[in-house]
Backbone as CSV, one residue per row, in Angstrom:
resi,resn,N_x,N_y,N_z,CA_x,CA_y,CA_z,C_x,C_y,C_z
1,UNK,318.769,193.587,33.851,319.752,194.603,33.628,320.957,194.139,33.623
2,UNK,321.843,193.757,32.480,322.954,193.074,32.349,324.228,194.115,32.857
3,UNK,324.950,193.396,33.611,326.104,194.053,34.110,327.238,194.058,33.328
4,UNK,327.812,195.135,33.257,328.927,195.051,32.388,330.480,195.627,32.861
5,UNK,331.193,195.052,32.471,332.343,195.121,33.567,333.404,196.593,32.795
6,UNK,333.211,196.992,31.603,333.655,197.973,31.164,332.455,199.169,31.146
7,UNK,333.307,200.474,31.189,332.383,201.616,30.764,332.202,201.714,29.442
8,UNK,330.863,202.518,29.010,330.475,202.463,28.025,331.272,203.718,27.389
9,UNK,331.108,204.238,25.864,331.860,205.420,25.371,330.927,206.702,26.171
10,UNK,330.974,206.944,27.453,330.230,207.984,27.819,331.382,208.621,29.011
11,UNK,331.678,209.702,28.633,332.208,210.749,29.468,331.724,211.755,30.222
12,UNK,331.340,211.659,31.398,330.847,212.795,32.051,331.981,213.927,32.250
13,UNK,331.189,215.235,32.299,332.019,216.435,32.574,331.729,217.083,33.547
14,UNK,332.962,217.961,34.186,333.018,218.388,35.633,332.748,217.633,36.661
15,UNK,331.735,217.824,37.399,331.656,216.953,38.811,330.452,215.990,38.567
16,UNK,330.363,215.474,37.080,329.134,214.640,37.190,329.804,213.034,37.231
17,UNK,328.809,212.012,37.485,329.131,210.505,37.524,328.572,209.801,36.759
18,UNK,328.974,208.886,36.213,328.079,207.812,35.556,327.945,206.505,36.610
19,UNK,326.460,206.445,36.848,326.411,205.246,37.727,325.394,204.209,37.340
20,UNK,325.815,202.958,37.312,324.988,201.759,37.043,324.189,201.491,38.292
21,UNK,322.758,201.701,37.962,321.828,201.417,39.343,321.759,199.827,39.408
22,UNK,321.726,199.527,40.697,321.687,198.177,41.218,320.094,197.717,40.895
23,UNK,320.013,196.485,40.906,318.858,195.902,40.202,317.482,196.192,41.096
24,UNK,316.438,196.428,41.171,315.419,196.436,42.322,315.197,195.258,42.760
25,UNK,315.100,195.444,44.149,314.489,194.023,44.876,313.576,193.369,44.397
26,UNK,313.683,192.254,44.430,312.251,191.338,43.933,311.407,190.725,45.232
27,UNK,312.169,190.753,46.328,311.180,190.213,47.298,311.446,191.267,48.392
28,UNK,310.364,191.368,49.417,310.171,192.152,50.716,311.221,191.393,51.706
29,UNK,311.189,191.829,52.716,311.997,191.335,53.805,311.281,190.202,54.336
30,UNK,310.374,189.951,54.258,309.326,188.834,54.624,309.190,187.749,53.889
31,UNK,310.134,187.989,52.564,309.977,187.018,51.520,308.747,186.948,50.566
32,UNK,307.810,188.051,50.566,306.946,188.418,49.140,307.555,188.346,48.267
33,UNK,307.101,187.866,47.228,307.794,188.490,45.630,306.991,189.523,45.284
34,UNK,307.730,190.490,44.580,306.808,191.742,44.290,306.721,191.982,42.799
35,UNK,305.481,192.428,42.309,305.460,192.296,40.879,306.162,193.141,40.548
36,UNK,306.308,193.449,39.020,307.115,194.416,38.464,306.664,196.020,38.606
37,UNK,305.422,195.752,38.852,304.728,197.149,38.801,304.996,197.693,40.277
38,UNK,305.298,197.123,41.532,305.340,197.256,42.915,307.041,197.390,43.120
39,UNK,307.909,197.249,42.247,309.149,197.514,42.867,309.593,199.001,42.639
40,UNK,310.421,199.292,43.746,310.902,200.756,43.789,311.955,200.691,43.047
41,UNK,311.997,202.162,42.460,313.759,202.330,41.630,314.857,202.031,42.862
42,UNK,315.843,201.540,42.265,317.065,201.753,43.358,317.412,202.831,43.735
43,UNK,318.229,203.125,44.937,318.547,204.280,45.045,320.190,204.105,45.252
44,UNK,320.627,203.111,44.882,322.184,202.914,44.886,322.507,202.419,43.392
45,UNK,324.124,202.360,43.438,324.723,202.038,42.402,326.052,202.026,42.277
46,UNK,326.652,201.571,41.060,328.040,201.618,40.933,328.568,202.528,40.335
47,UNK,329.574,203.440,40.636,329.943,204.409,39.564,331.044,203.771,38.651
48,UNK,330.469,204.179,37.422,331.604,203.271,36.564,332.447,204.408,35.652
49,UNK,332.340,205.820,35.558,332.700,206.912,35.294,332.620,208.214,36.005
50,UNK,333.889,208.750,35.937,333.848,209.969,36.665,334.550,211.101,35.864
51,UNK,333.992,212.444,36.207,334.249,213.485,35.460,335.707,214.106,36.132
52,UNK,336.495,215.004,35.432,337.445,215.607,36.127,337.447,216.128,37.342
53,UNK,336.268,217.022,37.696,336.257,217.602,39.000,335.548,219.156,38.373
54,UNK,334.743,219.677,39.382,334.250,220.870,39.188,335.480,221.822,39.279
55,UNK,335.835,222.774,38.023,336.645,223.816,38.022,336.225,224.955,39.061
56,UNK,337.185,225.362,39.552,337.165,226.363,40.864,337.619,227.773,40.462
57,UNK,337.107,228.889,40.727,337.600,230.374,40.443,338.844,230.449,40.355
58,UNK,339.798,229.726,40.989,341.198,229.869,40.985,341.635,229.144,39.595
59,UNK,340.665,228.596,38.925,341.323,227.595,37.501,341.876,226.301,37.786
60,UNK,341.857,225.732,39.042,341.999,224.426,39.165,340.879,223.517,39.340
61,UNK,340.865,222.451,39.264,339.733,221.686,39.251,339.860,220.757,40.786
62,UNK,338.496,220.681,41.376,338.332,220.055,42.633,338.399,218.873,42.474
63,UNK,339.037,217.799,43.204,339.314,216.476,43.138,337.727,215.937,43.493
64,UNK,337.170,214.984,43.099,335.960,214.279,43.225,336.443,213.269,44.564
65,UNK,335.145,213.134,45.571,335.412,212.335,46.587,334.995,210.672,46.351
66,UNK,334.491,210.438,45.025,334.366,209.196,44.784,335.178,208.856,43.295
67,UNK,335.111,207.496,43.279,336.108,206.910,42.230,335.111,205.714,41.755
68,UNK,335.883,205.416,40.342,335.078,204.420,39.725,335.326,202.759,40.448
69,UNK,334.081,202.248,40.807,334.101,200.906,41.277,333.205,201.626,43.079
70,UNK,333.182,202.507,43.344,332.633,202.835,44.449,331.080,202.533,44.413
71,UNK,330.248,201.877,45.387,329.002,201.885,45.408,328.190,203.000,46.070
72,UNK,327.701,203.402,45.755,327.027,205.242,46.187,325.380,204.981,46.343
73,UNK,324.968,205.794,47.341,323.751,206.175,47.565,323.433,207.293,46.879
74,UNK,322.080,207.411,46.370,321.749,208.728,45.914,320.227,208.843,46.026
75,UNK,319.729,210.169,46.054,318.261,210.676,46.273,317.524,209.686,45.208
76,UNK,316.250,209.536,45.369,315.174,208.880,44.711,314.806,209.652,43.295
77,UNK,314.973,210.922,43.281,314.897,211.667,42.139,315.807,212.434,41.638
78,UNK,317.047,212.116,42.211,318.381,212.805,41.710,318.737,212.053,40.373
79,UNK,319.497,212.978,39.610,320.341,212.998,38.298,319.027,212.898,37.140
80,UNK,319.864,212.197,35.985,319.200,211.951,34.530,319.467,210.664,34.333
81,UNK,318.483,209.787,34.000,318.227,208.639,33.212,318.786,208.704,31.931
82,UNK,319.622,207.725,31.273,320.322,207.711,29.792,320.236,206.210,29.706
83,UNK,319.998,205.878,28.472,320.215,204.307,28.067,321.196,204.446,27.173
84,UNK,322.476,203.737,27.030,323.429,203.646,25.989,323.532,201.997,25.784
85,UNK,323.434,201.744,24.531,323.864,200.449,24.253,322.676,199.352,24.842
86,UNK,321.472,199.812,25.119,320.265,199.021,25.811,320.745,198.675,27.375
87,UNK,321.567,199.458,27.928,321.828,199.567,29.254,321.503,200.720,29.675
88,UNK,320.680,200.926,31.049,320.121,202.215,31.660,321.344,202.467,32.550
89,UNK,321.573,203.993,32.626,322.793,204.433,33.443,321.933,205.685,34.058
90,UNK,322.561,206.348,35.294,322.290,207.411,35.705,323.210,208.354,35.757
91,UNK,323.146,209.888,35.299,324.297,210.660,35.367,323.707,211.543,36.563
92,UNK,324.839,211.665,37.635,324.419,212.332,38.890,325.518,213.484,38.838
93,UNK,325.116,214.572,39.681,326.498,215.835,40.011,326.905,214.869,41.340
94,UNK,328.180,215.444,41.716,328.841,214.668,42.939,327.844,215.214,44.511
95,UNK,327.205,216.282,44.120,326.442,216.729,45.271,324.922,216.017,45.422
96,UNK,324.615,215.245,44.367,323.650,214.577,44.450,323.618,213.159,45.344
97,UNK,325.112,212.574,45.323,325.160,211.581,46.004,325.245,211.472,47.478
98,UNK,324.601,210.765,48.118,324.175,210.994,49.690,325.332,210.476,50.341
99,UNK,326.082,209.333,49.918,326.977,208.641,50.820,327.623,207.517,49.971
100,UNK,328.562,206.677,50.244,329.341,205.673,49.635,329.165,204.501,50.432
101,UNK,328.898,203.327,50.061,328.995,202.191,50.784,330.344,201.558,51.139
102,UNK,330.798,201.473,52.376,332.120,201.068,52.937,332.040,199.087,52.483
103,UNK,333.429,199.088,51.835,333.359,197.806,51.386,334.064,196.901,52.617
């Protein structure tokens, strides 16, 4: 999967995020190389676009806790997978994010 420095023309709505998943690990901790069929789907990625925030009953938008460039962790089956210009992305709700990695 090629890393791109700029976000595609994909604008998430409300409290959704567009995440570019990290590459799957190719080796185990012991150094054993894994075939493609044994690789697990990555559960972390870099946020490349964020929506404006969830609309509250008062008519204002709640700010998101993540921003573009954050590396986040998400559940294994969270979000929706989409492909734009040959690159795979995941669209998640902010509530699907389990945490963000400190830099």
